N, C-alpha and C positions, 0 to 999 in steps of 0.2 A: 282211258278214252280220252285225248288229247281234242277240241275244236279250239279254242282258243289258246297264243301265245304273247304276252306281254314283255315286249324289251323293258329293259331297267338299265341305265347307264351304272357301268361298275365303279364309277366313283362319283355315285351320289347315296350317302347313305343312308337320306330321309327314306327315297324310293326305295332302296333295298329291303330296307326293314320292315317296309308295308306290301314287301311285293307280295307276301301267302295272302292279304285278305282283298285286293280290288278284282277278283273276280275270274279270273285266269284261270285255265286248267293249266297252264305250266308257264313259268316264269324265264326269260331268257336275259344273264346276267350278261351285259355288254363287255367286253375289253376289250373291242376292235374299233368301230367308226367312234364307237362317244368316247373314248378315253384318247387323248396326244398324247405322241411318244412322251411327253416328261411326266404325266401324271401314270405310266403302266403300271408299274412297281408296284405304287401306293392303291392304284383300282386292283390289284391284283390280289393285293392282303385283304381290303375290304372285303370283297368277294369269297374269297376262302373262309374267312372268319364269319360273312355272313349263312353260307353254306354248313361250316363248325356248331356255329351257338343259333341259329334262329332256326324256329319249326316253319315245316313246310309240309304237314301232313295235308294230304291229299291235293297236293299244290308239283305237278312236275318241275325239275331242276335242272335247269338247259345252262349251258356256259358258252357264249360264241366267242373262243379264243381267234389269235390272228392268224393269219393266212401263215400258209409252209411255206414263203417265200421272205418272209422276214423272220428276224431276229430272236422274237418276242414266241413265240407259237410252242417253243418245248418248255419256257420257261411258266408259262401259263399254264402246261399238261401237268408239269411237276409240282405247282401248289394246288393244281383243283382236282386231279385224280386220288388222294387218300382222301376228301371229302366227302366222296361215291357220288357226283352227280346220275342222274337220270342220261343225259346226251350230251355228247360236245356238237357243237353248232360251228361247222367247218366254212370260213369265209371263201371265194374266189376260188373256190374248185371248179377246175378247166378240165381236169380229166381223172381218170381209172387210177393213175399215179399217185395223183395228188390226197386223193382218198385212201389209199395203201400205204402212203408213207407215215398220214396220220394214225394208220389202224396199226400199224409194226408198232411204233413208239409206245400207243397207248397198249399195246399188247403187253412189252416190255416191262410197264409203271405196273400195270394188273399183276404181272409177274411178282415183282418186286414187291408189291404191298399184300402179297394173297390174296388177289381179290379173284373171283371165279371166271374164266375165260368170257370175254366180252359182254360182261356186267354193265360196262360202259355204253350207251350206246352212240352210233355217230350219223348225224344228219347233215350233208354235203350243202351247201348253200351255192345256188345254180345263179351267176348274175355277170355270167358274160355269155360272149355269143359262143366260145368255144365252148363253154360249160352246157350249153342248151345242145349243142349239135351233140356232145357226149354224154347226155343223159341216162340213157339206157348200160352204157358202160360203165359208170359212175354207181347206178343203181346196186347194179349186181357185181359189182366188183369185192365186196366179201360181208362175210356174215353179219358183220356188226352195222351195217345201213340200219338204218331204223325210218328213213323217210329221205323223201328229197325236199329242200325248200327253195322256192322264188326267190330273188333281190331285184326288181322291179329297177329300183334305182339308178344303180350301178351299170344295170342291162343297160337301158336306156340311152346313158352315155357312151358304154360302148358299141350301140347301134347307131349314137351319133342322131337320134330323134329326139322328140319332144316328150315327155312323162306326164300323161293327162289322165283327167280323173277318170276318162272315156276308157283307157287302156284298149285302144284300137292297137297301138305299136306293138301289147305285147301278148296278142291275142296266140299268135304262131308256138311263143315260149309256151305262156300256159297251158295249151293241148297237148306239145312237143313233152312236156314233164309229167304231165296226168298219164300219157299212154308209155312214157318209159319206165314211169314209177312201178303202174299197174302190172306191164310186163315182166318186172323183174319181182313183184310180188311185194312191195315196200308201199309206207305210208306218201303221202303228198302233200306238201304247204303253200296255201297262196302267200303273194308279198303284201304287207301292210296297207291300208288304205290311207296316205299320210294327210288328208285334211281331217285336221282334227276338230277342225268348227262346223265340220258337212254333219250332221245328223241324220241324215236324209239319204245321201253318198254313200254311206259304210255300205247301209243294208241292201242298195243295190250291187255294190259290188261284192259283198258277200254271198248275194244268191247267184251271184251271174258263176263264183268260183264254185259252190257247189254243185250249179249244173252241168261245171264242165265235170265235174268228179274229184275236186280237190275232198283230203279230209279233213281241214279246218282253216284257218285262217291268224297271220299274227297280226299283229300292232303294237303302234307306238304310244297310244293312249288307251288309258281307261274307260275311255268315255265311248269306245267302241265296243267294247268288253260283250256286252245285253245283246248287240246286232249279230255278234259273231255266234256267242253260245247258242242263242235261239235259230237262230238260220239254219247252224250243222249239227240242231239236235231234230230227232223225230219227233211229229205232233201225236198227240195222240189218236188221230184217227190212222192215222200210217201206223202207229205199234196194233192198233185193233187190229188194223187191215192184215199186217203181216203173222199176227198169231190166227186170224181164219183160214192162212193160208197155211203154214205149217198144219193146223189141225185138219185141213181138208185133204192134204198130201200124205198126211198119216192114217186117216179113215182111207182114201185109194187103195195105198199099199194094205191095209190090214183084208179088204175087199179085191185084194189078187188086181186091182184095177190097175192100168199101166197111166191113163191118165185120167184127170177130173176136172169140174168147170164148177168157178167161183163167180155168181155175181155175174153169170151171163160169159163168163170169158174163161176159157181154157187155160188152166195153171201149166206153166211147164218149168224149166231147169233154172233160167233166168229171173223165173219170178220168184220161184223159192230161195233162189240165192240171195236175193235182195231183201225176201223178208227175215231169211237169216241174220242178215247184217243188222237189217232194223232193231229186231229183237238183240242182239249183243251189243247193242247201242244202248238199247234200252236198259238192260241189266246192268251196266257197267255207268250208266247215271242213277239210276232209281233201285238196282239190287233186283230188280224183276218181278218188285213184289207186288204190284198193279195185276199180272196176269197168273201169279201161280196159283 
């Protein structure tokens, strides 16, 4: 289960080697925005070696390659795919064709390397107006898609509006991506909260993202990881209630009843589905030991 993703500049060896112990569920090795054109080759080698030699047990490994409209993206994949990253983050995905182009080349490399088909997931980064409008077609473009990811900094530049901490300017994009991802049955991740010194603002922003339906949230600072991880984790009360719901519905089925009440409220399909999601999250986090 990925609640939090931490961006790490691909040209910063100190951050790369410490990435697995900073508290994120996943780290994003950035070969795009964080790296100048003159440093692309060196960063690519550094990230490759980090994936090859560093232990990231318990931490998902994601690489943000350069976009498909650059001369770098195939070289990025050539260097990175042999190290079997968990996910490729594809920036500036504007259409399904962008995702399919990356998918085709990754498929080619998987075959050359003897890797199982679709063993490396693809996460389109939606950061343009075109990408927002094409969100569902991108999310459903191929089996390799794991999630959609909202990039608000580039998006607001494309929209010609000011990026604010309150986030009113990205409300439509946020809800559009959540609906598109859920319709396509993939995950969806929220944009980083970029004020690294606002320790209260990150809690508010993470809570909003969770309320909108995001699976988790990215971060550019280790300081924000605690807020993200806690916000996107079920509370003990939520876990206990989820098990009550599942026990109640199991009892109803055993008794041949079509419906049952719990705490004065009828248990219907959406409540059961939500309870199952909470239990799955709890098991992913703790192994389900507390209530087994």
